[in-house]
C-alpha positions, -999 to 999 in steps of 0.1 A, spaced: -850 -536 873 -825 -508 873 -796 -532 879 -807 -554 851 -809 -524 827 -775 -513 838 -761 -547 832 -776 -548 797 -760 -514 790 -726 -526 801 -729 -557 779 -741 -536 750 -712 -512 754 -688 -541 756 -701 -555 724 -697 -521 706 -662 -516 719 -653 -552 710 -666 -548 675 -646 -516 671 -615 -533 683 -621 -562 659 -627 -537 630 -595 -518 639 -574 -550 641 -589 -561 607 -580 -528 592 -545 -529 607 -540 -564 592 -549 -551 558 -526 -521 562 -497 -543 572 -501 -564 541 -493 -533 520 -457 -523 516 -445 -487 517 -451 -470 484 -447 -436 467 -471 -413 447 -461 -388 421 -479 -355 428 -476 -338 393 -492 -305 403 -468 -294 431 -436 -314 424 -438 -334 456 -437 -372 463 -460 -387 489 -446 -416 509 -475 -439 520 -468 -461 551 -502 -473 564 -488 -487 597 -475 -453 609 -496 -429 630 -491 -404 602 -493 -425 571 -486 -398 545 -453 -380 544 -445 -354 518 -410 -354 501 -401 -322 483 -381 -325 451 -373 -288 444 -392 -288 411 -426 -273 402 -441 -304 387 -436 -341 383 -441 -365 355 -472 -387 358 -451 -419 360 -429 -431 389 -409 -462 397 -390 -477 425 -360 -501 428 -365 -522 458 -330 -537 458 -312 -503 454 -339 -484 475 -340 -458 447 -370 -438 435 -371 -427 398 -393 -398 388 -394 -372 360 -396 -334 363 -424 -332 337 -427 -311 306 -410 -281 322 -379 -297 338 -375 -324 311 -353 -346 332 -352 -380 349 -340 -382 385 -329 -409 408 -335 -404 446 -319 -423 474 -348 -432 496 -327 -433 528 -313 -398 524 -341 -384 502 -314 -368 481 -310 -367 443 -281 -390 433 -285 -389 395 -302 -368 369 -305 -371 331 -318 -343 309 -339 -347 277 -352 -324 250 -387 -336 254 -410 -339 285 -413 -372 304 -447 -387 308 -445 -424 319 -419 -444 337 -417 -481 345 -390 -505 357 -381 -540 345 -387 -568 371 -349 -574 373 -346 -536 382 -317 -532 357 -336 -512 332 -360 -482 332 -384 -474 304 -392 -437 300 -417 -422 275 -407 -389 259 -432 -366 242 -438 -329 235 -473 -328 249 -510 -336 242 -519 -334 206 -483 -333 194 -467 -356 169 -437 -378 176 -422 -393 207 -399 -421 217 -394 -446 245 -360 -445 261 -342 -474 278 -321 -465 308 -294 -486 325 -302 -482 362 -267 -493 374 -248 -467 353 -277 -443 349 -270 -441 311 -293 -442 281 -290 -474 261 -313 -468 232 -346 -453 221 -375 -469 203 -400 -451 180 -436 -461 189 -464 -438 178 -474 -402 185 -474 -392 222 -462 -422 241 -477 -419 276 -478 -445 304 -456 -476 303 -461 -511 316 -437 -540 317 -450 -576 317 -447 -596 348 -422 -620 331 -401 -592 319 -404 -601 282 -426 -572 269 -429 -535 274 -461 -518 264 -468 -481 260 -500 -462 254 -497 -437 225 -521 -410 237 -518 -388 205 -518 -418 181 -548 -437 194 -527 -468 196 -506 -489 219 -472 -504 211 -457 -537 223 -419 -539 225 -396 -569 231 -378 -560 263 -347 -579 253 -342 -570 216 -357 -535 218 -378 -544 188 -413 -529 183 -433 -560 179 -466 -543 170 -485 -510 171 -522 -517 176 -551 -493 170 -574 -488 200 -599 -462 211 -596 -425 213 -568 -410 235 -555 -441 252 -537 -429 283 -526 -461 300 -522 -498 291 -521 -525 318 -508 -561 313 -522 -591 330 -498 -608 354 -508 -640 335 -491 -625 305 -521 -632 282 -540 -599 277 -533 -562 276 -560 -536 285 -559 -501 271 -578 -472 289 -593 -449 262 -602 -416 278 -625 -401 251 -640 -434 240 -650 -444 276 -638 -479 268 -612 -505 275 -596 -523 246 -586 -559 252 -556 -572 232 -540 -606 230 -504 -603 241 -493 -632 218 -511 -624 186 -514 -586 192 -550 -588 179 -579 -568 195 -602 -592 212 -629 -569 225 -637 -533 235 -656 -529 268 -677 -499 277 -666 -486 311 -672 -453 330 -668 -418 315 -632 -407 309 -614 -440 314 -580 -427 324 -562 -454 346 -564 -492 343 -549 -520 363 -552 -558 365 -555 -576 398 -525 -597 408 -545 -629 402 -555 -617 367 -592 -621 374 -603 -585 374 -595 -552 356 -602 -520 375 -605 -486 357 -603 -451 371 -629 -430 353 -621 -393 354 -655 -378 344 -680 -402 360 -660 -400 393 -660 -437 398 -641 -470 394 -653 -498 372 -645 -534 381 -644 -558 351 -644 -596 352 -617 -608 328 -635 -641 321 -669 -625 310 -654 -591 300 -683 -574 317 -686 -548 345 -694 -565 378 -692 -534 401 -691 -496 400 -676 -478 430 -682 -441 435 -649 -427 448 -649 -389 445 -636 -362 423 -615 -373 393 -601 -408 400 -568 -410 382 -548 -442 387 -552 -475 406 -528 -499 423 -533 -530 444 -516 -544 475 -495 -576 466 -521 -599 483 -551 -584 463 -568 -572 495 -566 -534 491 -570 -511 461 -556 -476 461 -570 -449 439 -554 -414 434 -578 -385 427 -565 -356 407 -590 -329 417 -596 -337 454 -559 -346 458 -567 -377 478 -559 -414 480 -590 -435 484 -585 -470 499 -609 -497 489 -615 -532 503 -612 -555 473 -634 -581 488 -666 -561 493 -657 -529 473 -663 -507 503 -642 -475 508 -620 -481 539 -604 -447 542 -595 -415 523 -562 -397 528 -549 -363 516 -519 -363 492 -501 -336 473 -515 -317 443 -527 -338 413 -515 -373 424 -509 -397 396 -491 -431 395 -479 -452 425 -449 -474 428 -470 -504 439 -473 -516 403 -453 -548 398 -447 -554 435 -459 -591 438 -452 -615 465 -429 -637 444 -406 -626 417 -418 -647 387 -388 -638 365 -363 -655 389 -386 -685 398 -381 -712 372 -412 -731 384 -433 -701 372 -416 -696 339 -436 -702 307 -426 -729 282 -414 -701 259 -390 -688 285 -376 -722 292 -364 -725 256 -328 -716 252 -331 -702 217 -348 -670 204 -337 -669 168 -318 -693 146 -305 -697 111 -283 -719 90 -265 -721 57 -237 -740 39 -208 -732 16 -178 -752 3 -187 -784 21 -193 -766 54 -226 -765 72 -230 -735 96 -258 -729 121 -263 -700 146 -287 -695 174 -294 -665 196 -296 -678 231 -323 -667 255 -312 -645 284 -343 -657 303 -329 -692 303 -309 -702 335 -281 -719 314 -275 -688 293 -276 -665 324 -249 -686 341 -228 -689 309 -227 -652 301 -222 -641 337 -193 -665 341 -176 -658 308 -183 -620 305 -191 -610 340 -221 -590 328 -259 -591 327 -270 -614 298 -298 -589 290 -272 -565 278 -259 -587 250 -269 -609 220 -253 -643 228 -249 -665 197 -240 -702 197 -223 -710 164 -218 -746 152 -199 -757 121 -197 -791 105 -175 -805 77 -163 -840 66 -129 -828 55 -103 -802 68 -97 -786 101 -122 -758 109 -109 -751 144 -78 -733 130 -98 -706 111 -97 -670 126 -135 -666 130 -133 -640 158 -115 -615 135 -141 -616 108 -176 -620 124 -200 -591 123 -237 -590 134 -259 -568 112 -296 -559 109 -321 -552 82 -316 -514 88 -278 -517 81 -266 -514 117 -234 -533 122 -219 -546 155 -185 -561 158 -179 -591 181 -173 -583 218 -161 -617 228 -154 -651 212 -154 -682 233 -145 -718 222 -170 -743 234 -156 -773 214 -123 -776 196 -133 -806 175 -117 -800 141 -148 -813 122 -175 -800 146 -162 -769 164 -186 -749 185 -183 -713 196 -200 -686 216 -201 -652 201 -212 -622 222 -223 -589 207 -236 -556 220 -273 -550 212 -268 -514 202 -242 -495 182 -218 -469 196 -244 -442 188 -272 -460 207 -290 -474 177 -306 -508 184 -299 -536 159 -336 -545 159 -362 -518 158 -391 -525 134 -413 -556 134 -399 -567 101 -363 -564 111 -341 -595 113 -305 -602 124 -278 -615 101 -245 -630 110 -218 -622 84 -183 -636 84 -155 -645 60 -134 -671 78 -125 -695 50 -142 -686 18 -137 -658 -8 -171 -641 -4 -192 -630 26 -213 -658 41 -245 -646 58 -269 -664 81 -303 -648 86 -317 -653 121 -354 -656 121 
């Protein structure tokens, strides 16, 4: 009898140990599926490096500043971390992740709130504001290669967190003091729309499917749903109390919100626009990010200074780890398994079109048409890179076609007289003129222009702005083509 009991105890112990091993292996598998990422600790000026496969998964990186901005971004290709020194330091820094040293710094007159990086990693978007309740603010575009400011866009009061669409076409910013969000064309720098939402919108998240935007409204306790194509408000969903952070799963099927005041996370089904789960996580959940495979959710907590790890399948809390003071955003945002902007099979029909704007006119028996070519199109990318040796996103590339039934058009000095203008009166001279066809009756040219003036003013800014091509190659008065 005693031997049988002993055998039963051995078997029972084996089962428990085996279950523990299986659970450990399962957890390790999930951890391995998450890449190394970084967290901005706004309260003490440190950055937390999170590497879940290490024995000590959290490493603190000092930055020699008292506070950090709430946004943070990472360039995978350059292995560079971008962070701001908040409302005290008022600067943007670039850190080499191998040496953990600051390699570039740019100072501003206003504090930095949000930061996000374009999918091609060539551009940063940095929101500049004076503080909560203050008027004004802009969104700055930074060239990551040269670490220079390209231009700024005026959105609404208090631009806060920034999100770039998965296809790289739009940039959205939550205007925390203006109770609105602004959508911006990433290529033209044009503010497409500013949409009224709930009270104190802190963050806006874009679906990877590029169909809807979701704004987290802190004081309304709601999430505003916006159509990314029409910029119309579709719905407003009641979530937890103090909706501060918002993120969309990589498959676009769920929206998760971090609710400051109710100390929980709301899970919203994007098809029904209803809450399907509420997860109690602890003191002051702040921001949420997902692993690329949609297996693990990470939630930073501003008061408990922790990172809560959640199993996305059953919504159970897997682990809780200590970070620095007041942790905010993470660099996991946008880290998907496949880069959709470089994969033509995943491109939308709109991206496959090789024209963005076009216009035409005629004078003295000559028909003229001009088209702004899309930098998203593979043909334009190759053409500009070969002819100019530069990133096509940095230029307006126009294809100009002329037609006449008499005379030789190819001999006219077009390149000396062509200017690109905007509704606001900004003028840009031609950077390069390329002959595509020398046919005397049907010549074709490629005209390449900078997108901003020498003093960093963008050609397009407001929703109503349009481009005009003005040139005087063979007639006595200016001929203008408006590009719609």
